[in-house]
N, C-alpha and C positions, 0 to 999 in steps of 0.2 A: 552679379546677379543682373540679368537681363529683366526689365520693364515688366510687367504682365501684360497682356494683351488688352486685355478687360480692367483696369485699377477700378479702385472703390468709387473713385470720383465717376468712372464712367457708370459704373453700375446702379450708383447715383440716379443720375441723369435718366436711366434707361427702365430703371425701377418705377421713377414716377410716370412713364408714360405707359408701360404695366399697367399702373393702379389706377387708370382710370375706369372715372366711373361705368361705362358701355362693356367695358370688358368683364363678360361672365364667364368666358373659355378663357380667350387670347388673353391671358393677362400673367401675371408673375407664379400663380401655382404650378402652371402648363410650362414656364421657363423651369422654373425648382424641380420640374418634373424630368424635364430635358436632362437638367445639367446631372439629375443624381444616376440615370442614365448612362449617361454620356462616362459619367466615375468608374459604372460598374464595367462598360465594354472597353476602360484606358485601355486596356491590352492590346486591344483590338487597331486602335488608332495612330495614324503615322504621322498626324499631325493634330495631336490634343487639345491644342491651347486655339486654333485656327476652326477647328469644333464648335469650340466653349465660344468664342469670338461669334463664332453664326448662330450658334442659338440665342444667344442673349439678344443678337438683332433683328433675326427672321421673321419676327410679327412687331418691330418697334413700331411701323404705322402701320396702322389698324385700321380700318374704317368700311365697315360691311356694306356700305354704297359703291365703293372704287372697285374696281378693277386692276389696281396696278398697287395694291399695297405691297407686295413682294419686291419691287422694281425700286419703290419708294422707300423701302427699309434696306436694301442693298447700298441706295446712293448713300445713304446716312450711315451707314456702315464705313463705306469708301470717304465718305468726308470725315469721320472723327477717326477713324483707326489710321490716316494720311498722315508720315511721318513716322508713324509708330513700325511700322508694318513693311516689308521691301513688295513692291507693286505687286511681282509677281504670286507672293502669295496673298496679296489685299485682295485682287480679280478670282485667287482660289478662293475665296472666301464669299467673295459677292454672289461667284457664280453658285453657290450652294444654299446662300441665300434665293436665289433668282429660281432653283429649281424645286423652293417648297411651292411655288404657284400651283407645279402640275401633277410632282410627285415623279418626274421622270428625270433619268438621271443626268448630271450635264454633259458636253461632250471630250471629258478632258480624254488625253491620252495616257498622263499617265496612273499606275494601278492603283497606287497608293491612294492618291487622289481622289480616282472612282470609288475606293474602297468606302474611304471615311463620308465622301457625300453621301454614298449608300446607308451606310449605318445614322447619318444624320435624320435622311429622310426616312428612314426605319423608328425612331427616336420621335421625330415629329408625326408618325399614323400609330404609334403603342397605346395611345389610348381608345383603336379602334378593337385591339384586344383585351381589355380590361376585363375585370369581371363585370358581370351585369349589371348591377345599381349602379356601379362607376361610370360605364358607358351609357347608361339611361340618364343619368344625372350629366354626361357632356353632350348628347341630343338635346335636354332642355337648355344648359347654358349657351349652346349654341342657337337654337333658337330665339332664345332672349337678345342675342345682339342681333339678330332680323327682326326682329319686334315690326319692324315697319312693313314687313312682308305680308301682305294678306294671305291668310289660310292658305285657302287653295292654290296659290302662287308657290309658295313657301313647300306646300306638300309634294307642288311638281319635282321644283328645283331642284328640294333636298333629296328625294329620288332621283332623280336624274343622276347626282354626283355619286352618292351610293351604288347604284348601277354599276360606274365605272368602277370602281373598285373590285366591285363584286367579276368584272366581267376579264379582269387582269387573269393571266396563268397561274401569278404570285399577286400577294397585298403588298409583300415586304420582299426588295431584293436582296437581304442576305439571310442566309442560311440558320444563324441563329434568332434574328427575329420570327423566322418563319416557323421554326422547330416553337418556340415559345407561343405565339402570337397569332399566327394565321388560320389555324381551326376557331379560335375562340372570337376571331373579327368575323369572320364569315358566319359563324351564330348569329353575332350580335346586329351585324347587320340587315341580313336575313329576315331578324326577326321587329327588327327598325322599319325597314320596309315592305313587312307585314302592316306594323301599324301606320302608315303613312298613306298605303294603299286600302287599308283596310275602310 
């Protein structure tokens, strides 16, 4: 029996990071929601354990004032998973974590790795396509995480982020997530923009 990539000790260590008081959205509930989606779409994943590891680590380091959270989270994964996983697989996990910074696919040549990364990114953004009440709660939670940003700056910054998603031909990379979440995500984002710019 192979050791799991994310054993109970590591889960406890990461859960403690996700339970910090300043995490209103990027906390344990977000990780659990992504893990549930990973389980649901497990049949489409080439390396479900690597995707699970990337989910657990992708927001491990989160400071709303910093610009390098994903890079630091990927470094933490490299440090904590060293010796548990071969270097190639670890590089793949780190690349998936880093990709959550821009939600652009990493430059994998391997189709299976690319598909796993696409699914991971879509799981991370699935909240955008949630039903309106859940999406609105998410928007409020993100605002709380950026409580230090003054309102006019917040409105301008958040609008810019949301517009980059709307400007994409597709918010979601995979056909499965496009079908399930794309229309609702666009509707939610347009509603949010109207409120921010109103």
